C-alpha positions as CSV (number, residue, x, y, z in Angstrom):
1,M,91.1,143.6,113.9
2,E,93.7,145.7,115.8
3,N,92.0,144.5,119.0
4,V,92.6,140.9,118.2
5,I,96.1,141.4,117.6
6,K,96.7,143.3,120.8
7,N,94.8,140.6,122.6
8,Y,96.9,137.9,120.9
9,E,100.0,139.9,121.8
10,S,98.9,139.9,125.4
11,L,98.6,136.2,125.6
12,L,102.0,135.8,124.2
13,L,103.6,138.0,126.6
14,D,101.5,136.3,129.3
15,Y,103.0,132.9,128.3
16,S,106.6,134.4,128.3
17,E,106.2,135.4,131.8
18,A,104.7,132.2,132.9
19,S,107.3,130.3,131.2
20,R,110.0,132.3,132.9
21,I,108.3,131.7,136.3
22,A,108.0,128.2,135.5
23,L,111.6,127.9,134.9
24,E,112.6,129.8,137.8
25,T,110.3,128.1,140.5
26,G,109.0,125.1,139.0
27,R,105.6,126.1,139.3
28,K,103.6,125.2,136.4
29,R,100.1,125.9,136.7
30,L,100.3,129.3,135.6
31,L,102.1,128.3,132.3
32,A,99.4,125.4,131.7
33,F,96.8,128.2,132.0
34,A,98.4,130.4,129.6
35,M,99.0,127.9,127.1
36,E,95.2,126.8,127.7
37,K,94.3,130.5,126.8
38,L,96.8,130.7,123.7
39,E,95.3,127.6,122.3
40,E,91.7,128.8,122.8
41,F,92.5,132.1,121.1
42,E,94.2,130.4,118.2
43,R,91.4,128.0,117.6
44,S,88.9,130.9,117.6
45,F,91.1,132.9,115.4
46,I,91.3,130.0,112.8
47,Q,87.7,129.6,112.8
48,T,86.8,133.3,112.6
49,F,89.7,134.1,109.9
50,S,91.9,131.4,108.6
51,F,95.0,129.5,109.6
52,E,96.8,131.2,106.9
53,K,96.1,134.6,108.6
54,L,97.2,133.1,112.0
55,L,100.5,132.1,110.5
56,E,101.0,135.6,109.0
57,L,100.2,136.8,112.5
58,Q,102.7,134.6,114.1
59,K,105.4,135.5,111.7
60,E,104.8,139.2,112.4
61,F,105.2,138.3,116.2
62,N,107.9,136.1,115.5
63,S,110.1,139.0,114.1
64,Q,109.4,140.8,117.3
65,G,110.5,137.8,119.4
66,L,107.1,137.4,120.7
67,L,106.3,133.6,119.3
68,I,106.5,130.6,121.5
69,A,108.5,127.7,120.1
């Protein structure tokens, strides 16, 4: 489970960086890719674990300021 959490954290950080780049440059391809990867991860996580477990994980990351809005 620790690897799964680290992977999710990495995806959230990628999303954050892609968002920054999109805001600064107007280039959105990287942001779209990051969002797609996040969606794939979350769908897979829900299938493997549960929606409730994903919400718990998001709450944990939200307290660290890593959750996307």
